[in-house]
Structures are given as structure tokens and as C-alpha cells.
Wavefront OBJ file of the C-alpha trace (Angstrom):
o trace
v -16.959 -55.874 4.589
v -18.238 -52.332 4.894
v -20.678 -51.748 7.739
v -24.167 -50.328 7.225
v -22.959 -46.980 8.601
v -20.068 -46.973 6.120
v -22.566 -47.404 3.298
v -24.693 -44.561 4.658
v -21.588 -42.357 4.866
v -20.901 -42.968 1.179
v -24.350 -41.568 0.371
v -23.808 -38.589 2.683
v -20.431 -37.895 1.077
v -22.184 -37.559 -2.287
v -24.941 -35.327 -0.949
v -23.142 -32.991 1.412
v -20.546 -30.342 0.745
v -16.997 -31.718 1.189
v -16.229 -29.473 4.156
v -19.425 -30.392 5.989
v -18.819 -34.114 5.458
v -15.168 -33.991 6.457
v -15.643 -31.987 9.658
v -18.991 -33.234 10.960
v -19.795 -36.675 9.474
v -16.415 -38.340 9.062
v -15.523 -38.400 12.806
v -18.820 -40.061 13.760
v -18.906 -43.732 14.696
v -22.166 -45.433 13.819
v -24.146 -48.568 14.499
v -27.363 -49.725 12.829
v -29.544 -51.959 14.958
v -33.203 -52.803 14.434
v -34.781 -49.552 13.180
v -32.306 -47.205 14.817
v -29.033 -45.569 13.759
v -26.930 -44.706 16.803
v -24.074 -42.274 16.195
v -21.256 -41.402 18.572
v -19.486 -38.042 18.210
v -16.046 -37.110 19.613
v -17.632 -34.576 22.003
v -20.930 -32.988 22.976
v -20.421 -29.954 20.755
v -20.122 -32.072 17.618
v -23.041 -34.238 18.711
v -25.219 -31.154 19.314
v -24.267 -29.520 16.012
v -24.935 -32.647 13.957
v -28.149 -33.319 15.850
v -29.501 -29.825 15.107
v -28.228 -29.402 11.546
v -27.779 -32.763 9.855
v -30.271 -35.205 11.383
v -32.648 -34.968 8.427
v -29.868 -35.549 5.904
v -28.578 -38.539 7.868
v -32.086 -39.989 8.165
v -32.676 -39.511 4.417
v -29.350 -41.155 3.492
v -30.054 -44.036 5.858
v -33.506 -44.524 4.336
v -31.952 -44.663 0.858
v -29.681 -47.505 1.972
v -31.915 -49.384 4.401
v -35.201 -49.078 2.553
v -36.986 -47.549 5.560
v -36.626 -44.358 7.576
v -34.879 -45.150 10.868
v -34.672 -43.267 14.129
v -31.359 -41.366 14.425
v -29.747 -40.932 17.841
v -26.667 -38.747 18.507
v -24.549 -39.058 21.607
v -21.145 -37.792 22.716
v -18.243 -40.103 23.469
v -17.290 -40.217 27.113
v -13.615 -39.478 27.664
v -11.480 -39.431 30.735
v -10.080 -36.061 31.729
v -6.509 -37.154 31.014
v -7.382 -37.816 27.373
v -9.135 -34.501 26.762
v -7.555 -31.894 24.532
v -8.371 -28.272 23.736
v -9.550 -29.274 20.306
v -10.825 -32.773 19.484
v -8.808 -34.428 16.729
v -10.071 -36.476 13.829
v -8.146 -38.387 11.222
v -8.408 -37.331 7.602
v -8.356 -39.783 4.735
v -4.611 -39.332 4.325
v -3.936 -40.069 7.988
v -3.198 -36.429 8.876
v -4.906 -34.818 11.843
v -7.131 -31.764 11.994
v -8.894 -29.889 14.790
v -12.641 -29.779 14.996
v -13.948 -26.256 15.577
v -14.285 -25.338 19.244
v -16.756 -22.509 18.631
v -20.052 -23.187 16.855
v -19.805 -21.255 13.593
v -22.844 -20.085 11.652
v -23.869 -23.110 9.580
v -23.614 -21.307 6.248
v -20.820 -18.840 6.911
v -17.842 -20.907 8.003
v -16.848 -21.688 4.417
v -17.156 -18.059 3.243
v -14.008 -15.954 3.105
v -15.279 -12.491 4.003
v -12.843 -10.179 2.209
v -14.436 -6.821 3.008
v -15.628 -4.796 5.995
v -17.526 -1.557 6.502
v -14.374 0.012 7.929
v -12.553 -0.104 4.592
v -15.513 1.218 2.572
v -15.169 4.881 1.566
v -18.523 6.675 1.854
v -19.569 9.600 -0.313
v -22.623 11.047 -2.017
v -22.373 8.324 -4.676
v -22.937 5.452 -2.219
v -24.260 6.994 0.995
v -27.745 5.472 0.779
v -26.425 1.970 0.065
v -23.942 2.178 2.939
v -26.570 3.464 5.387
v -28.994 0.692 4.397
v -26.385 -2.056 4.812
v -25.171 -0.853 8.208
v -28.783 -0.395 9.341
v -29.552 -3.989 8.378
v -26.693 -5.171 10.588
v -28.086 -3.199 13.533
v -31.446 -4.990 13.087
v -33.309 -1.685 12.690
v -33.698 -2.069 8.924
v -37.460 -2.159 8.413
v -37.606 -3.587 4.884
v -37.518 -7.318 4.102
v -35.413 -6.842 0.962
v -32.499 -4.642 -0.065
v -31.508 -4.248 -3.718
v -27.940 -2.983 -4.332
v -27.296 -1.898 -7.912
v -24.133 -0.594 -9.570
v -21.757 -1.093 -12.437
v -18.696 -3.318 -11.963
v -16.104 -2.227 -9.436
v -18.247 0.324 -7.593
v -18.821 -1.486 -4.306
v -21.950 -3.648 -4.328
v -19.993 -6.840 -3.610
v -17.932 -4.999 -1.013
v -21.092 -4.006 0.857
v -22.685 -7.450 0.548
v -19.546 -9.058 1.974
v -19.323 -6.426 4.710
v -22.856 -7.326 5.839
v -21.925 -10.993 6.159
v -18.659 -10.127 7.863
v -20.324 -7.823 10.377
v -23.125 -10.221 11.265
v -20.752 -13.139 11.711
v -18.525 -11.000 13.937
v -21.526 -10.049 16.063
v -22.858 -13.605 16.336
v -20.096 -16.020 17.224
v -22.690 -18.570 18.277
v -24.868 -20.585 15.908
v -27.832 -18.295 16.549
v -27.563 -16.649 13.142
v -27.365 -18.172 9.703
v -26.136 -16.045 6.805
v -26.254 -17.682 3.376
v -24.064 -16.043 0.720
v -23.987 -17.098 -2.941
v -23.844 -15.780 -6.458
v -26.881 -16.441 -8.606
v -24.735 -18.634 -10.820
v -23.745 -20.782 -7.831
v -27.396 -20.994 -6.786
v -28.383 -22.112 -10.295
v -25.585 -24.686 -10.543
v -26.506 -26.171 -7.171
v -30.132 -26.368 -8.246
v -29.244 -28.131 -11.500
v -27.111 -30.678 -9.626
v -29.929 -31.244 -7.126
v -32.422 -31.875 -9.921
v -30.063 -34.289 -11.673
v -29.445 -36.204 -8.442
v -33.161 -36.092 -7.584
v -32.354 -34.417 -4.289
v -34.112 -31.079 -4.614
v -35.337 -31.235 -1.015
v -31.791 -31.018 0.331
v -31.112 -28.038 -1.919
v -34.245 -26.291 -0.650
v -33.375 -26.943 2.971
v -29.931 -25.455 2.448
v -31.442 -22.109 1.537
v -34.510 -22.145 3.795
v -33.998 -23.908 7.091
v -32.969 -21.548 9.911
v -31.823 -18.899 7.414
v -31.782 -15.384 8.879
v -30.279 -13.555 5.899
v -29.737 -14.475 2.262
v -27.081 -12.521 0.325
v -27.628 -13.265 -3.366
v -25.311 -11.637 -5.900
v -25.868 -10.840 -9.601
v -29.562 -11.680 -9.780
v -29.675 -10.548 -13.425
v -28.283 -14.029 -14.119
v -31.847 -15.379 -13.697
v -33.197 -13.496 -16.722
v -35.115 -15.836 -19.067
v -34.478 -18.822 -16.736
v -38.090 -19.661 -15.906
v -37.620 -22.729 -13.702
v -34.939 -21.057 -11.600
v -37.068 -17.945 -11.231
v -39.879 -20.128 -9.880
v -37.570 -21.654 -7.288
v -36.157 -18.253 -6.326
v -39.652 -16.806 -5.952
v -40.695 -19.736 -3.783
v -37.544 -19.306 -1.689
v -38.118 -15.576 -1.161
v -41.721 -16.191 -0.088
v -40.587 -18.850 2.390
v -37.925 -16.548 3.847
v -40.403 -13.703 4.090
v -42.837 -15.903 6.018
v -40.043 -16.782 8.453
v -39.157 -13.115 8.986
v -35.818 -13.458 7.207
v -34.230 -10.761 5.064
v -32.766 -10.871 1.555
v -30.082 -8.687 -0.023
v -29.876 -8.735 -3.822
v -27.077 -7.272 -5.936
v -27.170 -6.601 -9.652
v -25.500 -4.584 -12.372
v -28.967 -3.616 -13.614
v -31.991 -1.881 -12.131
v -35.100 -4.032 -11.608
v -36.913 -2.143 -14.387
v -34.213 -3.245 -16.834
v -34.812 -6.931 -16.118
v -37.534 -7.583 -18.677
v -37.597 -11.388 -18.859
v -38.376 -11.841 -15.186
v -41.572 -13.165 -13.631
v -43.848 -10.283 -12.605
v -44.098 -11.494 -9.012
v -40.338 -11.866 -8.762
v -39.804 -8.390 -10.217
v -42.290 -7.099 -7.644
v -40.222 -8.634 -4.845
v -37.062 -7.024 -6.214
v -38.809 -3.660 -5.950
v -40.627 -4.317 -2.670
v -37.716 -3.353 -0.443
v -35.231 -0.518 -0.570
v -33.570 0.140 -3.937
v -30.073 1.513 -3.349
v -28.153 2.326 -6.557
v -24.444 3.121 -6.311
v -23.255 5.818 -8.696
v -19.795 6.392 -10.139
v -17.428 7.895 -7.545
v -16.822 11.615 -7.480
v -13.373 13.171 -7.171
v -13.513 13.403 -3.364
v -14.317 9.699 -2.972
v -11.568 8.724 -5.405
v -9.021 10.803 -3.484
v -10.010 9.211 -0.169
v -9.830 5.724 -1.686
v -6.279 6.535 -2.780
v -5.362 7.766 0.697
v -6.818 4.683 2.367
v -4.991 2.305 0.046
v -1.763 4.267 0.391
v -1.958 3.789 4.172
v -2.682 0.101 3.740
v 0.333 -0.402 1.476
v 2.455 1.930 3.664
v 3.442 4.302 0.901
v 3.472 8.076 0.620
v 1.695 9.489 -2.424
v 2.481 13.175 -3.065
v -0.512 15.476 -3.544
v 0.176 16.148 -7.250
v 0.357 12.412 -7.994
v -2.757 11.726 -5.937
v -4.565 14.347 -8.011
v -3.250 12.823 -11.252
v -4.447 9.305 -10.416
v -7.825 10.414 -9.035
v -8.394 12.508 -12.147
v -7.323 9.741 -14.527
v -9.241 6.719 -13.215
v -12.804 7.897 -12.728
v -15.126 5.000 -13.488
v -14.083 2.039 -11.367
v -12.995 1.873 -7.706
v -11.544 -1.599 -8.254
v -9.204 -0.265 -10.942
v -8.240 2.635 -8.684
v -7.275 0.247 -5.877
v -5.371 -1.974 -8.292
v -3.464 1.031 -9.625
v -2.290 2.017 -6.126
v -1.251 -1.595 -5.435
v 0.803 -1.709 -8.631
v 2.394 1.667 -7.896
v 3.482 0.414 -4.465
v 4.799 -2.900 -5.788
v 6.734 -1.305 -8.640
v 8.320 1.293 -6.352
v 9.426 -1.386 -3.880
v 10.690 -3.861 -6.445
v 12.751 -1.191 -8.196
v 13.659 0.560 -4.932
v 12.336 3.856 -6.280
v 10.200 6.682 -4.987
v 6.737 7.193 -6.410
v 7.364 9.777 -9.094
v 5.366 11.204 -11.988
v 7.244 8.994 -14.469
v 6.583 5.838 -12.443
v 2.893 6.663 -12.060
v 2.448 7.523 -15.737
v 3.989 4.183 -16.622
v 1.504 2.383 -14.345
v -1.476 4.461 -15.452
v -1.113 3.454 -19.083
v -2.419 0.006 -18.166
v -5.708 1.330 -16.783
v -8.828 2.764 -18.383
v -8.601 6.500 -17.838
v -10.945 9.453 -18.282
v -13.420 8.493 -20.990
v -13.907 10.607 -24.025
v -17.440 11.162 -25.259
v -18.468 8.450 -27.707
v -21.838 7.840 -29.260
v -23.160 4.480 -30.401
v -22.072 4.974 -33.991
v -18.516 5.794 -32.937
v -18.458 2.746 -30.660
v -19.656 0.533 -33.510
v -16.981 1.907 -35.858
v -14.303 1.402 -33.217
v -15.327 -2.199 -32.502
v -15.433 -3.024 -36.210
v -11.909 -1.657 -36.695
v -10.568 -3.413 -33.597
v -12.019 -6.822 -34.458
v -11.665 -6.356 -38.223
v -15.358 -6.900 -38.879
v -17.922 -5.220 -41.087
v -21.003 -3.649 -39.526
v -23.085 -6.261 -41.317
v -21.215 -9.117 -39.621
v -21.397 -7.387 -36.243
v -25.192 -7.185 -36.538
v -25.590 -10.577 -38.193
v -27.028 -13.710 -36.592
v -23.581 -15.324 -36.522
v -22.641 -17.153 -33.318
v -18.937 -17.378 -34.103
v -16.968 -16.823 -30.918
v -15.036 -13.780 -32.127
v -18.138 -12.067 -33.507
v -20.089 -12.712 -30.301
v -17.194 -11.303 -28.275
v -17.066 -8.199 -30.471
v -20.810 -7.717 -30.198
v -20.758 -8.104 -26.411
v -17.867 -5.647 -26.208
v -19.952 -3.157 -28.160
v -22.876 -3.678 -25.755
v -20.559 -3.168 -22.802
v -18.963 0.008 -24.174
v -22.361 1.427 -25.103
v -23.448 0.868 -21.521
v -20.282 2.559 -20.236
v -20.055 5.500 -22.630
v -23.687 6.374 -23.345
v -26.957 6.793 -21.459
v -28.891 4.633 -23.919
v -31.294 2.015 -22.602
v -30.654 -1.669 -23.185
v -33.529 -1.687 -25.672
v -32.012 1.165 -27.706
v -28.591 -0.497 -27.707
v -30.178 -3.710 -28.939
v -31.906 -1.986 -31.855
v -28.551 -0.965 -33.281
v -27.480 -4.609 -33.498
v -30.842 -6.265 -34.221
v -30.854 -7.845 -30.793
v -33.390 -8.151 -28.003
v -33.081 -6.363 -24.685
v -32.327 -9.656 -22.904
v -29.490 -10.478 -25.309
v -27.853 -7.125 -24.611
v -28.181 -7.618 -20.859
v -26.699 -11.121 -21.039
v -23.809 -9.911 -23.202
v -22.954 -7.085 -20.823
v -23.205 -9.396 -17.802
v -20.847 -11.898 -19.463
v -18.265 -9.182 -20.155
v -18.515 -7.806 -16.617
v -18.025 -11.303 -15.229
v -14.872 -11.839 -17.323
v -13.492 -8.475 -16.217
v -14.277 -9.138 -12.549
v -12.607 -12.573 -12.695
v -9.627 -11.030 -14.530
v -9.704 -13.707 -17.227
v -7.721 -13.374 -20.492
v -10.949 -12.337 -22.216
v -11.648 -9.826 -19.463
v -8.179 -8.317 -19.815
v -8.645 -8.136 -23.577
v -11.879 -6.161 -23.191
v -10.246 -3.891 -20.609
v -7.425 -3.105 -23.034
v -9.914 -2.416 -25.813
v -11.856 -0.076 -23.558
v -8.671 1.707 -22.505
v -7.695 2.292 -26.111
v -11.158 3.604 -26.882
v -10.873 6.164 -24.088
v -7.745 7.555 -25.745
v -9.147 7.880 -29.257
l 1 2 3 4 5 6 7 8 9 10 11 12 13 14 15 16 17 18 19 20 21 22 23 24 25 26 27 28 29 30 31 32 33 34 35 36 37 38 39 40 41 42 43 44 45 46 47 48 49 50 51 52 53 54 55 56 57 58 59 60 61 62 63 64 65 66 67 68 69 70 71 72 73 74 75 76 77 78 79 80 81 82 83 84 85 86 87 88 89 90 91 92 93 94 95 96 97 98 99 100 101 102 103 104 105 106 107 108 109 110 111 112 113 114 115 116 117 118 119 120 121 122 123 124 125 126 127 128 129 130 131 132 133 134 135 136 137 138 139 140 141 142 143 144 145 146 147 148 149 150 151 152 153 154 155 156 157 158 159 160 161 162 163 164 165 166 167 168 169 170 171 172 173 174 175 176 177 178 179 180 181 182 183 184 185 186 187 188 189 190 191 192 193 194 195 196 197 198 199 200 201 202 203 204 205 206 207 208 209 210 211 212 213 214 215 216 217 218 219 220 221 222 223 224 225 226 227 228 229 230 231 232 233 234 235 236 237 238 239 240 241 242 243 244 245 246 247 248 249 250 251 252 253 254 255 256 257 258 259 260 261 262 263 264 265 266 267 268 269 270 271 272 273 274 275 276 277 278 279 280 281 282 283 284 285 286 287 288 289 290 291 292 293 294 295 296 297 298 299 300 301 302 303 304 305 306 307 308 309 310 311 312 313 314 315 316 317 318 319 320 321 322 323 324 325 326 327 328 329 330 331 332 333 334 335 336 337 338 339 340 341 342 343 344 345 346 347 348 349 350 351 352 353 354 355 356 357 358 359 360 361 362 363 364 365 366 367 368 369 370 371 372 373 374 375 376 377 378 379 380 381 382 383 384 385 386 387 388 389 390 391 392 393 394 395 396 397 398 399 400 401 402 403 404 405 406 407 408 409 410 411 412 413 414 415 416 417 418 419 420 421 422 423 424 425 426 427 428 429 430 431 432 433 434 435 436 437 438 439 440 441 442 443 444 445 446 447 448
């Protein structure tokens, strides 16, 4: 028969993230007696971490099972010196062993894979303000409570957000800092699950308790989502009261986010707004040089000029191009020549030709074999929606029209245009089949 603690663990397993449960709850031994839950951890570090971070969750889970809120006590198991090891071992469900962490990681950062640093970010006039703001924030002399990073896809806003988290976690190896990093979509999904499981308090604690910095990506996702905007506004106010800082990223300026609560929009604008522009030739050349060093290849000056002049809109594509050049040269045991590079370049969107909205509409209609009437119709057929979103995206890329003006052409509201563009950017960023399709369409358009 399962013990009372086993039943409580089942509840905790449902409420906590898998990694948290596996590393911190599973190795605990527990006993329920009278109105007290006594837990024994493998060592003092685990006991201290659970005591500081998970006591409330354990108490809540115990109350759900026992029908009353018990006292929770944490203690460390006493071991003889001959049985001690460098890293305490626990058994996983399959019987395999794993080491508990021997250093106390930041409670919200240990599951994040920080892919980027400030050292591999190329600074130029297009991104100098954003870079200076992010590095200043890490030195704790950033005076504003909020930082708003804004750019199109592939220009570096995620790189900088990740570099902030990476830098702070490198500085603070102890549990004295808590960096929470999430996309707005992840935030929304977690909130929905919390509401469905009637456990909104745990969700709120995750983003509020002992949080020093919140890194929240793609906040345009919250447009027209009233309930989530309310929760986000409440969260930002709570963090502000605690002296915490927030970094937002978005593909759109705050003024372009029309269906956003006025107070929330005010918070977006209350800190430093740091837009990142498209890279100039000098930045593109230095990105090429940096990536060439990373992949240990030599790119002749004429080829470097060709690539930097061909791919002008997207740093991510530029980096991918260098990677593919290096891989192709190695696999075929060839030098990087003009012919090899031209063959690689054909797969990337190159220097854009000037296109107005009418030309974009004509091109999309030809590509998707649709009439202009169908493109502007109220149809929600998947292919027509994709074509319409592609038109929104290309209009954003090729013209300086506002979202409102783009929407007028297709009988759509500003918010619909924004959502369509955001969906396309997400598919491109995730490199999905749909994203690759739109990239190919855009490439072809640049050659017409």
C-alpha cells in the first residue's frame, strides 16, 4: 500500500516541472505523523534547496491529500564519512543512477540552454544601443526597470536576451540570483494549464517569487488576449515593486501593438526602447569573418564581399550560409570558390528588389494561383490564409507601410496583419516546412 508521502509525491509530480520533481522531490524520504510531514534529503544542500524553494508547493500538495495544511520539516540524512561521495546519487524510475547537482544553480536557469553570449555578438551602428543597454543591465548600472528590444527576425534580439541570461548566470554561480526566461507563448500555455488545473497560485509564484530578472520574448503574442494581458500586467507590477527588472523582445514597436491594454502598453514604453536595425555592410562582413573563424575556414576577400553584398536582411541567414559553405567544402573536399559559393547562395534570400504592395499582391496571387478577390476574401481555407500571411510578411519586408495600411489592401484589421506576420516569422525561425516554403517564395520574389 502506498504511503501518505507517496500519495503526496503523485500530486507534486503533476504540479511541478519534470526536472524539478526528478532532481529535488524524488530522492526525498517522507513520513506523515500527526500534523507534520517530515522529509529526509540525501544531504544538507538538497535539504536547504528544497526548504527554500519548494516548501510551499509541498505543503499545498500535502493539504490536498490530507485535508489540512501540515507543518513541513526538512532535514539532511546523516552519513558516515566512508559512504560519502563527491556527488550524491539518486535512483531514477528505470533504476539508473544520476548525480544531484553539487552547486546551487539559479532556480529558474538550470533548465535553460543558453546558446549565445555577448562575445559572439557583432556590434555596429545598427545594434549599438541595444548591445550597450544589455551589457549595462548585466553590470547592474542599468537605471531603467524595463528594456524593450525590437527587431525583425534574425537580427539579434534573441541573441541579446540569451546573452543577458548567460552572463548573469556565469556571474552568479550561487542561488542568489533568479533569471526567468520564457517566450510569451510558453507563458500563455503555462497559464492556461494552471487555470485548467485550478493551480494559478503555483503559476504566479513561478514568475514572481525571488525573481530578479524576467526575460520575456515575443510579447506581441499577447495582442487581443485580454486575460493574459491582465496577468502579465499584474506580474510586471509585482516585479517592479520588488525592484526586479524585465526585458521584453518583439518584432514590433510598442506603438504598433494596438490591441493591448493601455497600462500594459505604458509599461512597454516606460523603460528603454532599443530597436535593432538591419545590418550594414561592415557588420555583415564582420559576422562572416567571425563565423569563418568558428568553422575554421578561409574565405577569400572577393567571396566575403559577394556574400555580404548578397545577404543583406538577416544575420541568421548569413550565419547559416557560412555554415553551409564550410560543410559543403569539407564534404566534397574542395576549396571555397566562386562556383561553390554561388551554388550555396541560390538557397538564400538575397538583395531585395524594390516592390510595392501592388506588385507583392500580384506576385502572391501568381505563386498561390489565387485571384485578388480570394486573397482579400473572408475565406479561412488554410492555403488562402497562408498566402495572405505571406503577403503581409513580404509587405513588411519590402515596404515601409504601416500595419494599418497593409491591412487596408486586404480588408483586414491591424491586429490580423500583426498576427499573420508573427505566425510567418515563427515558422521561419523554427525552420518548419511552412517556414521554408515562405523563405523560398521570398527568395524568388527578390529575383523578379
